[in-house]
N, C-alpha and C positions, 0 to 999 in steps of 0.2 A: 750615512750615504755621502761619500766624498768623491770628488773627481781630482785626479792628479795630472799634472803636466810637467814633463821633464825633458832634459836635454843637456848638451854641453856647449859652453860658450868660450870664445877665446878672449883673453884679456888684452886690451889695446896698450899702446905705448904710454898712455897716461894712467895706467893702472885701473882702468874702468872698462865696463862692458855693458852694452845695452841688450836687453832681452826683449825681443818683439814677439808678442803672442797674437794669435788670430783673434779678430774682433768678436767672433761669436762664442769663443771659449768661456767667457766669464759673464755672458748675458744672463744666464740662469743660475748664477752662484751667489751665495750670501757671504759677505765679508764677516769676519776678518779672513784674509788670506794667510796661509802659513808657508814659510819659506825654509828651504834647506839648501845649504851650499857645501860643497866638498872640493877641496883643492886637488888638482891633478898635476903631477910633475914637479911640484915645489911646495914647500910650506908657505902658507899665506895666513898667518895669524890675524892680520888686520882686515881681511876681506869681510865685507858686510853689504847689506842692502842699503844703497845710497838713497834711492827713491823708490817708494812702494808703487804698486801697480796703479797706473793712471793712463787712460787712453790706450789700453791693451799693451803696455810695456812697463818694464821696470829696469832699474840700473844697479849694477854691482860696482863697488869701489874697493880699493885697498888690495888689489891683486898684483901679482908679479907679471909684468909685461911679457907677452908671448906665450904664457902658460894657459892651461885650460881650467875651467871650473865647471863641475857638474852641478846642475841646479834642478830643484823640484819645487813646484808651487801646488798646494792643495787648497780646496775650498769645499765647503758644505753645499750640497745641491739644494737649490731653493725653488725648484719647480713645484707647481701645485700637486702633481702626482707623487713626487718625492716626499712632500710634507704629509700627504694623506697616508701613504704606505710606509711611513717611517719605520725603520728597523731598530730594535734595541740592541746595543752592542753586547750586553750581558743580560742573561735571564737566570732566575732561580731554578 
């Protein structure tokens, strides 16, 4: 049971971007968070997560200024009901 949050962010003049997430989105999630980044409009082999999620935001660096990056963050649900009704991904 995972939740995913995605969107597109514009890289700033310094090659970085801040991704602000809603405060409530990660209240019921269990770390570790998983990140996916995809370049849009230009190759960005150096793009990376500069700072992981802290205070509902994370930072991307190594991007091409003025170009976009598609981003997705996933996390396992950690609510009591999700733990109790856990689904197995594969069954015999």
